[in-house]
N, C-alpha and C positions, 0 to 999 in steps of 0.2 A: 513433603514428609523428605526425610535425609535419606540417603540409599541403604543406612545402615539402620534407620526404622523401618524401613520397606522389607527390608531381610528377616529381620526380626517378627514382624508380623505375621511374614507367611512361614516363619520355622517357630510354632509355637514352644518348640522344646528347647528353643534358644535362649538362654538366659545370661546372667551375670556372671554366673558362675559354671558355665563351660569353659573346660579347658583341654584341648585337643593338640597334639603336637606332630607335627611330619617333618621335624629338620633333619634327623638323625636315621641313617639304616640299621635300626636296631633289629635284632630280633626279637620276635614276639614271646611271650609266656611260652603259647602251644610250642613253638618251635624249640624253646630251650628243653620242654617237657618231655620233646622226643629223646633228645640225648640224656636225659635224668633218669628217665624210665630204665636205661639198658647199663648207665652208670651204676646205679643202686646195687648192682648185681655182681660188681667186680671188686675184687678184693683188691688194697693197693700195693702193688709189686715192690718188694725190697733190693730186687738184683735180676737182671735181666742181660742178656747178652755177655755172661760170666762178668759184669760190672756191679758192684756195690751201690747202688741208684741213691744211697743214703749221703754219701760223703761229695766231697767237692771233685772236680775233675773234669775229663771228657770234653774239653771246651766245643768241641765240634758236634756233641749230641750223642746219645746210643745210635749203633748200627740200626735198631729196629727201627725208631724214629725216622733217620733217615733215610730210609727205605719206603716209610710212608710218605715222606715229604717229596721225593723223587718221584712215585706216584702220582700224589695230588699235581705238581709242576710240568710232569713229564720231560724232567732230566735225568743224569744218570747219577748212581750212588755217589762218584767219588766226586762229583762236582755240587753234591748237596748235603748241607748242614742243618741240624735241627736246633733250634736254640728256646726261647722263651714263649709269650704270648702274644706278640705283637710285632707284624710286620712294618709297624711303622717307627717303631722304636729301630728295629733294624735299619731301617732307611735312614732315618736322623745320624745312628751310627758310621752307614757308611759314606755318608756326605762329610762328615767329620775327618774319619779320617782319610777321605781324599783331599780335605784340605789342609790336615795338619803333618799328616805322612806321605801321602799320596800312593795308589796302585801303580804297578809297573803302565798301565797306558790310562789312567784318568789322575791328574790330580787339579786339584780345584785352588782359585784364587781370587782376590778381591775382584778382579776384571770378569771372572766365569761370569758366562749368560748360558741360562737355559730354554729351549724351547718348550714349550706347553701347550698340548692341544686343549682348545676350549669348546665348550663348557667342559671343565676338566674336576679333581678332586681338591676341594676347599685345605684340606690339609697338606696334600702334597704342596701345596702352594705357599700355604704358611711356614711350613718347614723349611723351604727353601730361601723365603724373604727372612725368615730368622739368622740365617747366615749372612745373610747381604747379598746372595745369587741373584743376578738381575735376571727376571722373567719377559720373556715375549711369547705374548699369547698368538697363537696361531689357529687356523680351522681346520675342520674334518671337511675329509670327501666321503662318499658311501662308506668305503670299505678301510677306513683308517684315517691318520693323520695326512692333509693335503700333501702330495708329494711336490708337487710345483713349487708350493710355497717353501717348504724345506730349502729345495735346489736353490731358490732365489735368496732365502736367508744366510744359508750357511756359507757361501761363499763371498758373500760382501762384508762377514763380520767374523774375523778371524777369533774373536774371544767368546762365539757360539762353541761349548765345548760338552752338551749334553741335552738329553730330551728325557720328560717323563712321559711314559705309559701305562696305560691300563688296557690290555689288548684283548680282554676278551668281557663281553658285557661291561662297558666303559661307562665308568662313574663320571657323570649321570647320564650321559646321553645313549648308552645301551650298544656304542659302534663293537663292532666284531672286525676285527684286523684280517683279512685276506693273508694269503702265504705271498701273492705278487706286492700287494702294498709292503709288506714287511721287507721283500726282497728290495725293492726299489728304494726304501728308508736307507737299506743296510748298504745298499751300492751306491748313497751318496755318503752316508757317513764313514764310509770305507776309505775316502779321498783325506779324514779326519782322525785315523784311528790313531795318531799319536797320542791323541791327548783327547778322548770321548768321552762321554759315561752315557749309557742307556740305562735308565731306571726302568725297569719291567713288571710293573706290580701287577702279579696276577691273581687277586681277590679273589675273582670270580670265576676262577678255572673250570670248576665243578659245577657251577649254578647256572646250567641250563634247565629252564623249564618248558621252552618249545622246541621244536627242530632247529639245531644250530651246527653253522660249518663245523666241519674238521678243520683243525688248524696244523700242519708241521710242527714239531716241538722246535721253539725258537732256538736252541741250542745248536739243533741241526744246521740252519739258515743261518747262523753266526759264523759257525765252523766254515761255512763254502766262503764267506767273506773275509777270513780270519779276523772276527769281531769279537771271539771270545773272550778277550781281556777287557773289553769294552762293553760287555753284557753283564748287567747286575738284576737277578731275578728275585724276588719276594714274593710269599704267598703266607697264609696261615689257615687252620682250623677255625679263625674266630666266629666263622658264619657257617660253619658245618656243626661244630662240637657245642662250645659253651665259650661266648662271645668275652666275656672276662677273665677264661682261663684255659685257652686253646694252645694251640703248638704254632709258631712262627719259622719259616724255611728262609735259607739263603741257598741260592744256587749260581757259580759263575765258575770261573777256569780255576783250575787248581792254584795257579800264584794269586790269585785274588783273594781265594777263600784262605791262603796261608798268613798274607798279611793282614787279614779280616781280623783272623784270631788272636794273630800277635799283638794288635789295636785292643781287641777286647779283653786279654789277659789283665789288662791294666785297669778295667773295669767289673770284672766279676772272676771269680775263681771256677766258673762252670754254669749252664742251665740247670733250670727244674728238671732232674731227672726222673724222680717219682711222677711227674705229670706225663714225662715222654711215655713214659710205660704204661701208665694208665691208658693215655689214647694210642697207644699201639695194643693192648690187650682189647679194647672197646673195638677198635677194626677189625678183631678176630671175631667178634659177636657178630657186628653190623657190620657188612662190606659198605663200602665207601658209596657203591651205586644205589644200593638200598637204603641208605640213612639219606643220599639227595633225593631220591623218589618219596622218602616220608615228608621231608621237606617241602618238597613241591606242591605234595597235598595241602598243604597250609599256606604256602606263599599265592600260588597262582590266582585261586578264586581272589585274592586282593589286587592283584594286578588287572584281570578283568573288569573288577567293580571300579577301578580307578578309569579303565581304558572307555567303559560305558559312559561317563559324563565326561571324556576328553573328546571321543569321538560325536559328541554331540556339538560342543564348543567347534570343534574342528568344522562340521559341517556348515555352520553359520559363519564360519570365517573368522573367527575369534580368536584361534591358536592353529600350530603346526606342533604336532609330535610324533616321534618314531615307536611303532610298538617294538620294544624290547620282546628278545628273544631268553634273556636270564638276565641275572643280575639282581639289583636291590631297588633301581629307581628308573623314574620316569621324568625325560627332561621336556619340560612344556615352555612354551615360547610364543608369547604373546604377539599376536597378529597388529597390534596396537602400540607396542611399545609402551606399554603401561604398566610394567612387571613391579614397580615401587609401588604405586597404587593399592595394585590388588594387593601385594603381601601388607601394606600397612591396614587395610579395609578389613583383611582376613584377621588380622591379629586384634583389632578391635572385637571382632566377632567371636575371638577366643580362640582361634586357630592361628599356632603357630607355625611359621614356615623359615627356610635360612635366609636372614638378611640379602638386598639385594646386592648382584654382584661377587656374591661368595662361591661361585664357581669358576669364577677369574681371578687371574693374578692382579693381586694390590685391591679385589674388590671392586673392580672397575669392569661392569658389562656397558660394552659401547653403544647397545640396542637399547639397553634397558627393558630388555624381553624374555631374558630365563629365570623359569624358577625349577628347582628342581624338587619333584615330590617324592619322599620317602613312607610307601605303601607298607612296609611290612611289621611293624609295630603295634599298631592300635587291631582292635578285634573286627570283626566284619560290619557291624552295628556301629562302631563308633568311626571306623574308614569311612563307611557311608554318609553321616553327618558331616566329616571332615568334609566331605567331596561335594555335598549339598551347598555347604557354605560357599567353599572354592568357587563352584560353578556359577550360583548365582552372583556372586562379586566380579565374577569376569562378566558376566550378562550385562548387570545393572552399569557398570564402569563404560561400556560399551554402547 
């Protein structure tokens, strides 16, 4: 009897119609309902901050929305702008602007290389790949990107002029960068500050569901090392309110913001200010803290369920993982370097996972060990079935 046949015989509910998906960090319907319940009672504002929200203009966003972004990103109002719904779109536009126009201290070219801590966010890597930016994979240490590796790399290659970071609940590993780690990285980068781009994607700035260390606002640390012109912070409410229609924010030096607005003025006559006004009014009714507490009640039980199965596999010596304190993902590391087999067998049983290597530049996982698990989208019953399939596959293959 094949492995697949064995598992099907052990899971009587498993048939050819089963279809589960743990590929993307999508909010569940229950999470979205938390927001919808409050949005239903908010009227669309057509004027706010003395601005006609129906019209063109205000490329930096309305002041009240910028204040919201500064609160989420722990940045200053004057250094924060509010735009449309996707921080990933902002990143794409920042790379394009750096490539075609250049920022005061960040200019990209065909020779540009970026440091990419791995495992990392697949869309970051695809974005850089699309621009022809060479990506150099590098490891983490316990409290952030490996400082010794950064030191070795950036002084050997003058074309390394960027790094991409998810500093809190990193996707997918869950790393939370310590202040010491950030200071050591910035001290190294300061030697190349004439042309270096630090992407700081703070997508999970508010997404703690267990006790998590406090972090000094990164702009303050950047200021200590005269790196504000090198720092590009993005974030959004995509996983706070509504994933498809949230607000995205960009924070940086005033010089960078001015250059970016100049670039965006050729793309759009202004952001969606009605949506900005809706979000401002939403958080007048429900504080950011209470919103995240409501989401935690939905998300945390799902992580605990996944961890129950992974702890068993870990106890058997079949995997390694670090329990995250927040965010949207768990990073599974196969102890026997057979992640590709695990993914293929799960697929044949109706459980879809990201393709092998997705969390690495150019889809190349050198150890064939990493699988990103995204627990948030399925309900608890379906998630339990996902993990039954996953756990049995890992055990049978080993």
